KOLGU-4560 file (N, C-alpha, C; in nm, 3 decimals, padded with zeros to 5 digits):
<recs>
<n_xx: -02.050 n_yy: 03.459 n_zz: -04.105 ca_xx: -02.093 ca_yy: 03.321 ca_zz: -04.091 c_xx: -02.041 c_yy: 03.268 c_zz: -03.957 mol: A seq: 1 type: UNK>
<n_xx: -02.128 n_yy: 03.207 n_zz: -03.882 ca_xx: -02.093 ca_yy: 03.155 ca_zz: -03.750 c_xx: -02.032 c_yy: 03.016 c_zz: -03.765 mol: A seq: 2 type: UNK>
<n_xx: -01.920 n_yy: 02.996 n_zz: -03.696 ca_xx: -01.855 ca_yy: 02.865 ca_zz: -03.700 c_xx: -01.865 c_yy: 02.805 c_zz: -03.561 mol: A seq: 3 type: UNK>
<n_xx: -01.926 n_yy: 02.693 n_zz: -03.552 ca_xx: -01.942 ca_yy: 02.625 ca_zz: -03.424 c_xx: -01.873 c_yy: 02.490 c_zz: -03.425 mol: A seq: 4 type: UNK>
<n_xx: -01.896 n_yy: 02.419 n_zz: -03.322 ca_xx: -01.842 ca_yy: 02.284 ca_zz: -03.311 c_xx: -01.923 c_yy: 02.192 c_zz: -03.401 mol: A seq: 5 type: UNK>
<n_xx: -01.854 n_yy: 02.106 n_zz: -03.471 ca_xx: -01.920 ca_yy: 02.009 ca_zz: -03.559 c_xx: -02.017 c_yy: 01.925 c_zz: -03.476 mol: A seq: 6 type: UNK>
<n_xx: -02.136 n_yy: 01.896 n_zz: -03.527 ca_xx: -02.236 ca_yy: 01.820 ca_zz: -03.451 c_xx: -02.184 c_yy: 01.687 c_zz: -03.397 mol: A seq: 7 type: UNK>
<n_xx: -02.101 n_yy: 01.618 n_zz: -03.472 ca_xx: -02.048 ca_yy: 01.489 ca_zz: -03.424 c_xx: -01.959 c_yy: 01.509 c_zz: -03.303 mol: A seq: 8 type: UNK>
<n_xx: -01.879 n_yy: 01.615 n_zz: -03.303 ca_xx: -01.792 ca_yy: 01.644 ca_zz: -03.189 c_xx: -01.876 c_yy: 01.687 c_zz: -03.070 mol: A seq: 9 type: UNK>
<n_xx: -01.977 n_yy: 01.768 n_zz: -03.095 ca_xx: -02.065 ca_yy: 01.812 ca_zz: -02.987 c_xx: -02.133 c_yy: 01.692 c_zz: -02.923 mol: A seq: 10 type: UNK>
<n_xx: -02.180 n_yy: 01.598 n_zz: -03.004 ca_xx: -02.245 ca_yy: 01.477 ca_zz: -02.952 c_xx: -02.147 c_yy: 01.392 c_zz: -02.872 mol: A seq: 11 type: UNK>
<n_xx: -02.023 n_yy: 01.382 n_zz: -02.922 ca_xx: -01.920 ca_yy: 01.305 ca_zz: -02.851 c_xx: -01.893 c_yy: 01.367 c_zz: -02.714 mol: A seq: 12 type: UNK>
<n_xx: -01.881 n_yy: 01.499 n_zz: -02.710 ca_xx: -01.858 ca_yy: 01.568 ca_zz: -02.581 c_xx: -01.975 c_yy: 01.549 c_zz: -02.487 mol: A seq: 13 type: UNK>
<n_xx: -02.095 n_yy: 01.560 n_zz: -02.541 ca_xx: -02.215 ca_yy: 01.542 ca_zz: -02.459 c_xx: -02.220 c_yy: 01.402 c_zz: -02.402 mol: A seq: 14 type: UNK>
<n_xx: -02.187 n_yy: 01.303 n_zz: -02.484 ca_xx: -02.185 ca_yy: 01.164 ca_zz: -02.436 c_xx: -02.081 c_yy: 01.144 c_zz: -02.328 mol: A seq: 15 type: UNK>
<n_xx: -01.964 n_yy: 01.205 n_zz: -02.346 ca_xx: -01.858 ca_yy: 01.194 ca_zz: -02.246 c_xx: -01.902 c_yy: 01.257 c_zz: -02.114 mol: A seq: 16 type: UNK>
<n_xx: -01.962 n_yy: 01.373 n_zz: -02.121 ca_xx: -02.008 ca_yy: 01.441 ca_zz: -02.000 c_xx: -02.115 c_yy: 01.357 c_zz: -01.930 mol: A seq: 17 type: UNK>
<n_xx: -02.205 n_yy: 01.300 n_zz: -02.005 ca_xx: -02.308 ca_yy: 01.214 ca_zz: -01.945 c_xx: -02.245 c_yy: 01.092 c_zz: -01.876 mol: A seq: 18 type: UNK>
<n_xx: -02.146 n_yy: 01.032 n_zz: -01.940 ca_xx: -02.080 ca_yy: 00.915 ca_zz: -01.882 c_xx: -02.007 c_yy: 00.953 c_zz: -01.753 mol: A seq: 19 type: UNK>
<n_xx: -01.939 n_yy: 01.065 n_zz: -01.754 ca_xx: -01.871 ca_yy: 01.112 ca_zz: -01.633 c_xx: -01.973 c_yy: 01.137 c_zz: -01.523 mol: A seq: 20 type: UNK>
<n_xx: -02.081 n_yy: 01.202 n_zz: -01.557 ca_xx: -02.184 ca_yy: 01.234 ca_zz: -01.457 c_xx: -02.244 c_yy: 01.106 c_zz: -01.399 mol: A seq: 21 type: UNK>
<n_xx: -02.273 n_yy: 01.007 n_zz: -01.484 ca_xx: -02.329 ca_yy: 00.880 ca_zz: -01.435 c_xx: -02.234 c_yy: 00.813 c_zz: -01.337 mol: A seq: 22 type: UNK>
<n_xx: -02.107 n_yy: 00.805 n_zz: -01.376 ca_xx: -02.009 ca_yy: 00.740 ca_zz: -01.290 c_xx: -01.991 c_yy: 00.817 c_zz: -01.160 mol: A seq: 23 type: UNK>
<n_xx: -01.983 n_yy: 00.948 n_zz: -01.169 ca_xx: -01.965 ca_yy: 01.029 ca_zz: -01.048 c_xx: -02.086 c_yy: 01.018 c_zz: -00.956 mol: A seq: 24 type: UNK>
<n_xx: -02.205 n_yy: 01.018 n_zz: -01.014 ca_xx: -02.326 ca_yy: 01.003 ca_zz: -00.932 c_xx: -02.330 c_yy: 00.866 c_zz: -00.866 mol: A seq: 25 type: UNK>
<n_xx: -02.283 n_yy: 00.764 n_zz: -00.937 ca_xx: -02.279 ca_yy: 00.629 ca_zz: -00.880 c_xx: -02.186 c_yy: 00.624 c_zz: -00.760 mol: A seq: 26 type: UNK>
<n_xx: -02.085 n_yy: 00.710 n_zz: -00.758 ca_xx: -01.992 ca_yy: 00.717 ca_zz: -00.646 c_xx: -02.042 c_yy: 00.809 c_zz: -00.535 mol: A seq: 27 type: UNK>
<n_xx: -02.159 n_yy: 00.868 n_zz: -00.555 ca_xx: -02.217 ca_yy: 00.952 ca_zz: -00.451 c_xx: -02.184 c_yy: 01.099 c_zz: -00.461 mol: A seq: 28 type: UNK>
<n_xx: -02.128 n_yy: 01.143 n_zz: -00.572 ca_xx: -02.098 ca_yy: 01.285 ca_zz: -00.589 c_xx: -02.226 c_yy: 01.360 c_zz: -00.627 mol: A seq: 29 type: UNK>
<n_xx: -02.245 n_yy: 01.478 n_zz: -00.569 ca_xx: -02.354 ca_yy: 01.566 ca_zz: -00.611 c_xx: -02.309 c_yy: 01.636 c_zz: -00.740 mol: A seq: 30 type: UNK>
<n_xx: -02.401 n_yy: 01.701 n_zz: -00.807 ca_xx: -02.364 ca_yy: 01.773 ca_zz: -00.929 c_xx: -02.264 c_yy: 01.885 c_zz: -00.897 mol: A seq: 31 type: UNK>
<n_xx: -02.282 n_yy: 01.952 n_zz: -00.784 ca_xx: -02.188 ca_yy: 02.059 ca_zz: -00.744 c_xx: -02.049 c_yy: 02.001 c_zz: -00.720 mol: A seq: 32 type: UNK>
<n_xx: -02.042 n_yy: 01.884 n_zz: -00.657 ca_xx: -01.913 ca_yy: 01.820 ca_zz: -00.632 c_xx: -01.848 c_yy: 01.777 c_zz: -00.763 mol: A seq: 33 type: UNK>
<n_xx: -01.928 n_yy: 01.727 n_zz: -00.855 ca_xx: -01.873 ca_yy: 01.690 ca_zz: -00.987 c_xx: -01.811 c_yy: 01.814 c_zz: -01.051 mol: A seq: 34 type: UNK>
<n_xx: -01.881 n_yy: 01.927 n_zz: -01.042 ca_xx: -01.828 ca_yy: 02.052 ca_zz: -01.097 c_xx: -01.697 c_yy: 02.091 c_zz: -01.032 mol: A seq: 35 type: UNK>
<n_xx: -01.687 n_yy: 02.077 n_zz: -00.900 ca_xx: -01.562 ca_yy: 02.109 ca_zz: -00.830 c_xx: -01.448 c_yy: 02.020 c_zz: -00.877 mol: A seq: 36 type: UNK>
<n_xx: -01.477 n_yy: 01.891 n_zz: -00.894 ca_xx: -01.374 ca_yy: 01.797 ca_zz: -00.938 c_xx: -01.329 c_yy: 01.832 c_zz: -01.080 mol: A seq: 37 type: UNK>
<n_xx: -01.424 n_yy: 01.862 n_zz: -01.168 ca_xx: -01.389 ca_yy: 01.896 ca_zz: -01.306 c_xx: -01.308 c_yy: 02.025 c_zz: -01.312 mol: A seq: 38 type: UNK>
<n_xx: -01.341 n_yy: 02.121 n_zz: -01.226 ca_xx: -01.262 ca_yy: 02.245 ca_zz: -01.221 c_xx: -01.117 c_yy: 02.213 c_zz: -01.185 mol: A seq: 39 type: UNK>
<n_xx: -01.099 n_yy: 02.118 n_zz: -01.095 ca_xx: -00.965 ca_yy: 02.079 ca_zz: -01.053 c_xx: -00.886 c_yy: 02.012 c_zz: -01.163 mol: A seq: 40 type: UNK>
<n_xx: -00.954 n_yy: 01.966 n_zz: -01.268 ca_xx: -00.886 ca_yy: 01.899 ca_zz: -01.379 c_xx: -00.830 c_yy: 02.000 c_zz: -01.480 mol: A seq: 41 type: UNK>
<n_xx: -00.850 n_yy: 02.129 n_zz: -01.454 ca_xx: -00.806 ca_yy: 02.231 ca_zz: -01.548 c_xx: -00.657 c_yy: 02.260 c_zz: -01.538 mol: A seq: 42 type: UNK>
<n_xx: -00.589 n_yy: 02.194 n_zz: -01.445 ca_xx: -00.446 ca_yy: 02.216 ca_zz: -01.429 c_xx: -00.412 c_yy: 02.291 c_zz: -01.302 mol: A seq: 43 type: UNK>
<n_xx: -00.510 n_yy: 02.359 n_zz: -01.244 ca_xx: -00.488 ca_yy: 02.427 ca_zz: -01.117 c_xx: -00.492 c_yy: 02.326 c_zz: -01.004 mol: A seq: 44 type: UNK>
<n_xx: -00.419 n_yy: 02.351 n_zz: -00.895 ca_xx: -00.427 ca_yy: 02.259 ca_zz: -00.783 c_xx: -00.570 c_yy: 02.257 c_zz: -00.726 mol: A seq: 45 type: UNK>
<n_xx: -00.620 n_yy: 02.140 n_zz: -00.686 ca_xx: -00.756 ca_yy: 02.134 ca_zz: -00.634 c_xx: -00.767 c_yy: 02.204 c_zz: -00.499 mol: A seq: 46 type: UNK>
<n_xx: -00.885 n_yy: 02.253 n_zz: -00.471 ca_xx: -00.911 ca_yy: 02.314 ca_zz: -00.341 c_xx: -00.898 c_yy: 02.206 c_zz: -00.234 mol: A seq: 47 type: UNK>
<n_xx: -00.855 n_yy: 02.242 n_zz: -00.113 ca_xx: -00.841 ca_yy: 02.141 ca_zz: -00.006 c_xx: -00.969 c_yy: 02.060 c_zz: 00.016 mol: A seq: 48 type: UNK>
<n_xx: -01.083 n_yy: 02.124 n_zz: 00.008 ca_xx: -01.209 ca_yy: 02.052 ca_zz: 00.028 c_xx: -01.231 c_yy: 01.950 c_zz: -00.083 mol: A seq: 49 type: UNK>
<n_xx: -01.193 n_yy: 01.983 n_zz: -00.205 ca_xx: -01.208 ca_yy: 01.889 ca_zz: -00.317 c_xx: -01.115 c_yy: 01.770 c_zz: -00.299 mol: A seq: 50 type: UNK>
<n_xx: -00.994 n_yy: 01.796 n_zz: -00.255 ca_xx: -00.899 ca_yy: 01.687 ca_zz: -00.230 c_xx: -00.952 c_yy: 01.595 c_zz: -00.121 mol: A seq: 51 type: UNK>
<n_xx: -01.005 n_yy: 01.653 n_zz: -00.013 ca_xx: -01.060 ca_yy: 01.572 ca_zz: 00.096 c_xx: -01.179 c_yy: 01.490 c_zz: 00.047 mol: A seq: 52 type: UNK>
<n_xx: -01.262 n_yy: 01.550 n_zz: -00.038 ca_xx: -01.378 ca_yy: 01.479 ca_zz: -00.093 c_xx: -01.332 c_yy: 01.359 c_zz: -00.175 mol: A seq: 53 type: UNK>
<n_xx: -01.232 n_yy: 01.379 n_zz: -00.261 ca_xx: -01.182 ca_yy: 01.270 ca_zz: -00.344 c_xx: -01.119 c_yy: 01.160 c_zz: -00.259 mol: A seq: 54 type: UNK>
<n_xx: -01.045 n_yy: 01.198 n_zz: -00.157 ca_xx: -00.984 ca_yy: 01.098 ca_zz: -00.069 c_xx: -01.091 c_yy: 01.017 c_zz: 00.004 mol: A seq: 55 type: UNK>
<n_xx: -01.198 n_yy: 01.085 n_zz: 00.047 ca_xx: -01.308 ca_yy: 01.016 ca_zz: 00.115 c_xx: -01.375 c_yy: 00.917 c_zz: 00.021 mol: A seq: 56 type: UNK>
<n_xx: -01.402 n_yy: 00.960 n_zz: -00.102 ca_xx: -01.466 ca_yy: 00.871 ca_zz: -00.199 c_xx: -01.376 c_yy: 00.753 c_zz: -00.233 mol: A seq: 57 type: UNK>
<n_xx: -01.246 n_yy: 00.778 n_zz: -00.242 ca_xx: -01.152 ca_yy: 00.670 ca_zz: -00.271 c_xx: -01.157 c_yy: 00.566 c_zz: -00.159 mol: A seq: 58 type: UNK>
<n_xx: -01.160 n_yy: 00.611 n_zz: -00.035 ca_xx: -01.167 ca_yy: 00.517 ca_zz: 00.077 c_xx: -01.297 c_yy: 00.437 c_zz: 00.072 mol: A seq: 59 type: UNK>
<n_xx: -01.407 n_yy: 00.503 n_zz: 00.036 ca_xx: -01.535 ca_yy: 00.431 ca_zz: 00.025 c_xx: -01.530 c_yy: 00.326 c_zz: -00.085 mol: A seq: 60 type: UNK>
<n_xx: -01.475 n_yy: 00.362 n_zz: -00.199 ca_xx: -01.466 ca_yy: 00.268 ca_zz: -00.311 c_xx: -01.379 c_yy: 00.148 c_zz: -00.273 mol: A seq: 61 type: UNK>
<n_xx: -01.267 n_yy: 00.175 n_zz: -00.208 ca_xx: -01.179 ca_yy: 00.065 ca_zz: -00.167 c_xx: -01.249 c_yy: -00.028 c_zz: -00.068 mol: A seq: 62 type: UNK>
<n_xx: -01.328 n_yy: 00.029 n_zz: 00.025 ca_xx: -01.403 ca_yy: -00.054 ca_zz: 00.120 c_xx: -01.508 c_yy: -00.137 c_zz: 00.046 mol: A seq: 63 type: UNK>
<n_xx: -01.576 n_yy: -00.078 n_zz: -00.051 ca_xx: -01.675 ca_yy: -00.152 ca_zz: -00.129 c_xx: -01.608 c_yy: -00.264 c_zz: -00.209 mol: A seq: 64 type: UNK>
<n_xx: -01.492 n_yy: -00.235 n_zz: -00.265 ca_xx: -01.421 ca_yy: -00.337 ca_zz: -00.342 c_xx: -01.381 c_yy: -00.453 c_zz: -00.251 mol: A seq: 65 type: UNK>
<n_xx: -01.338 n_yy: -00.424 n_zz: -00.130 ca_xx: -01.301 ca_yy: -00.531 ca_zz: -00.037 c_xx: -01.424 c_yy: -00.614 c_zz: -00.001 mol: A seq: 66 type: UNK>
<n_xx: -01.536 n_yy: -00.546 n_zz: 00.022 ca_xx: -01.660 ca_yy: -00.617 ca_zz: 00.052 c_xx: -01.702 c_yy: -00.707 c_zz: -00.063 mol: A seq: 67 type: UNK>
<n_xx: -01.690 n_yy: -00.657 n_zz: -00.185 ca_xx: -01.724 ca_yy: -00.738 ca_zz: -00.302 c_xx: -01.628 c_yy: -00.855 c_zz: -00.319 mol: A seq: 68 type: UNK>
<n_xx: -01.501 n_yy: -00.834 n_zz: -00.290 ca_xx: -01.404 ca_yy: -00.944 ca_zz: -00.299 c_xx: -01.437 c_yy: -01.052 c_zz: -00.196 mol: A seq: 69 type: UNK>
<n_xx: -01.478 n_yy: -01.010 n_zz: -00.076 ca_xx: -01.518 ca_yy: -01.107 ca_zz: 00.027 c_xx: -01.642 c_yy: -01.185 c_zz: -00.019 mol: A seq: 70 type: UNK>
<n_xx: -01.739 n_yy: -01.115 n_zz: -00.075 ca_xx: -01.860 ca_yy: -01.179 ca_zz: -00.124 c_xx: -01.828 c_yy: -01.275 c_zz: -00.237 mol: A seq: 71 type: UNK>
<n_xx: -01.739 n_yy: -01.235 n_zz: -00.327 ca_xx: -01.700 ca_yy: -01.322 ca_zz: -00.438 c_xx: -01.638 c_yy: -01.451 c_zz: -00.384 mol: A seq: 72 type: UNK>
<n_xx: -01.552 n_yy: -01.439 n_zz: -00.283 ca_xx: -01.490 ca_yy: -01.557 ca_zz: -00.225 c_xx: -01.592 c_yy: -01.650 c_zz: -00.163 mol: A seq: 73 type: UNK>
<n_xx: -01.689 n_yy: -01.593 n_zz: -00.093 ca_xx: -01.796 ca_yy: -01.674 ca_zz: -00.032 c_xx: -01.878 c_yy: -01.745 c_zz: -00.139 mol: A seq: 74 type: UNK>
<n_xx: -01.914 n_yy: -01.673 n_zz: -00.244 ca_xx: -01.993 ca_yy: -01.734 ca_zz: -00.352 c_xx: -01.913 c_yy: -01.844 c_zz: -00.422 mol: A seq: 75 type: UNK>
<n_xx: -01.785 n_yy: -01.820 n_zz: -00.442 ca_xx: -01.701 ca_yy: -01.921 ca_zz: -00.507 c_xx: -01.693 c_yy: -02.046 c_zz: -00.419 mol: A seq: 76 type: UNK>
<n_xx: -01.680 n_yy: -02.027 n_zz: -00.289 ca_xx: -01.675 ca_yy: -02.141 ca_zz: -00.197 c_xx: -01.804 c_yy: -02.220 c_zz: -00.202 mol: A seq: 77 type: UNK>
<n_xx: -01.918 n_yy: -02.151 n_zz: -00.200 ca_xx: -02.047 ca_yy: -02.220 ca_zz: -00.205 c_xx: -02.064 c_yy: -02.294 c_zz: -00.337 mol: A seq: 78 type: UNK>
<n_xx: -02.023 n_yy: -02.231 n_zz: -00.446 ca_xx: -02.033 ca_yy: -02.295 ca_zz: -00.577 c_xx: -01.948 c_yy: -02.422 c_zz: -00.582 mol: A seq: 79 type: UNK>
<n_xx: -01.829 n_yy: -02.414 n_zz: -00.528 ca_xx: -01.742 ca_yy: -02.531 ca_zz: -00.524 c_xx: -01.806 c_yy: -02.643 c_zz: -00.443 mol: A seq: 80 type: UNK>
<n_xx: -01.866 n_yy: -02.608 n_zz: -00.330 ca_xx: -01.931 ca_yy: -02.709 ca_zz: -00.245 c_xx: -02.049 c_yy: -02.772 c_zz: -00.318 mol: A seq: 81 type: UNK>
<n_xx: -02.129 n_yy: -02.693 n_zz: -00.386 ca_xx: -02.246 ca_yy: -02.745 ca_zz: -00.457 c_xx: -02.201 c_yy: -02.834 c_zz: -00.571 mol: A seq: 82 type: UNK>
<n_xx: -02.101 n_yy: -02.793 n_zz: -00.645 ca_xx: -02.052 ca_yy: -02.873 ca_zz: -00.758 c_xx: -01.990 c_yy: -03.004 c_zz: -00.709 mol: A seq: 83 type: UNK>
<n_xx: -01.932 n_yy: -03.004 n_zz: -00.591 ca_xx: -01.871 ca_yy: -03.126 ca_zz: -00.536 c_xx: -01.977 c_yy: -03.230 c_zz: -00.504 mol: A seq: 84 type: UNK>
<n_xx: -02.099 n_yy: -03.186 n_zz: -00.481 ca_xx: -02.208 ca_yy: -03.279 ca_zz: -00.451 c_xx: -02.254 c_yy: -03.353 c_zz: -00.577 mol: A seq: 85 type: UNK>
<n_xx: -02.219 n_yy: -03.299 n_zz: -00.693 ca_xx: -02.260 ca_yy: -03.361 ca_zz: -00.818 c_xx: -02.400 c_yy: -03.318 c_zz: -00.856 mol: A seq: 86 type: UNK>
<n_xx: -02.445 n_yy: -03.359 n_zz: -00.972 ca_xx: -02.579 ca_yy: -03.320 ca_zz: -01.017 c_xx: -02.685 c_yy: -03.378 c_zz: -00.924 mol: A seq: 87 type: UNK>
<n_xx: -02.782 n_yy: -03.299 n_zz: -00.895 ca_xx: -02.892 ca_yy: -03.342 ca_zz: -00.810 c_xx: -03.009 c_yy: -03.385 c_zz: -00.898 mol: A seq: 88 type: UNK>
<n_xx: -03.071 n_yy: -03.497 n_zz: -00.866 ca_xx: -03.186 ca_yy: -03.542 ca_zz: -00.948 c_xx: -03.302 c_yy: -03.445 c_zz: -00.929 mol: A seq: 89 type: UNK>
<n_xx: -03.380 n_yy: -03.430 n_zz: -01.036 ca_xx: -03.499 ca_yy: -03.346 ca_zz: -01.029 c_xx: -03.602 c_yy: -03.414 c_zz: -00.939 mol: A seq: 90 type: UNK>
<n_xx: -03.677 n_yy: -03.334 n_zz: -00.862 ca_xx: -03.779 ca_yy: -03.394 ca_zz: -00.777 c_xx: -03.886 c_yy: -03.465 c_zz: -00.864 mol: A seq: 91 type: UNK>
<n_xx: -03.933 n_yy: -03.577 n_zz: -00.814 ca_xx: -04.034 ca_yy: -03.656 ca_zz: -00.886 c_xx: -04.168 c_yy: -03.630 c_zz: -00.818 mol: A seq: 92 type: UNK>
<n_xx: -04.267 n_yy: -03.597 n_zz: -00.901 ca_xx: -04.401 ca_yy: -03.575 ca_zz: -00.846 c_xx: -04.463 c_yy: -03.708 c_zz: -00.809 mol: A seq: 93 type: UNK>
<n_xx: -04.536 n_yy: -03.713 n_zz: -00.697 ca_xx: -04.602 ca_yy: -03.839 ca_zz: -00.659 c_xx: -04.700 c_yy: -03.884 c_zz: -00.767 mol: A seq: 94 type: UNK>
<n_xx: -04.717 n_yy: -04.014 n_zz: -00.783 ca_xx: -04.809 ca_yy: -04.068 ca_zz: -00.883 c_xx: -04.952 c_yy: -04.027 c_zz: -00.851 mol: A seq: 95 type: UNK>
<n_xx: -05.022 n_yy: -03.998 n_zz: -00.955 ca_xx: -05.164 ca_yy: -03.966 ca_zz: -00.941 c_xx: -05.189 c_yy: -03.822 c_zz: -00.900 mol: A seq: 96 type: UNK>
<n_xx: -05.089 n_yy: -03.738 n_zz: -00.901 ca_xx: -05.109 ca_yy: -03.598 ca_zz: -00.863 c_xx: -05.098 c_yy: -03.508 c_zz: -00.983 mol: A seq: 97 type: UNK>
<n_xx: -05.159 n_yy: -03.546 n_zz: -01.096 ca_xx: -05.149 ca_yy: -03.462 ca_zz: -01.215 c_xx: -05.263 c_yy: -03.371 c_zz: -01.230 mol: A seq: 98 type: UNK>
</recs>
């Protein structure tokens, strides 16, 4: 009798792999690069190229985060300015233009 992984565990693993792949792809990793990174998670030291790849992606993410923080500050400033003006009346249509 063959004993395999319980279907619920298999589905959980599949979901986890899909989530990792989505996140890694969002960071610009190719499938081959994702494989290299996952191999490095086995306890062996990562290959120098994999380490350089991760450092490069980390720098990109940090730059994106700074850009988003700057954008958030700008949006917050504009929102504060708009709210300081108070509610704006709705435009009134001219009479007889229905």
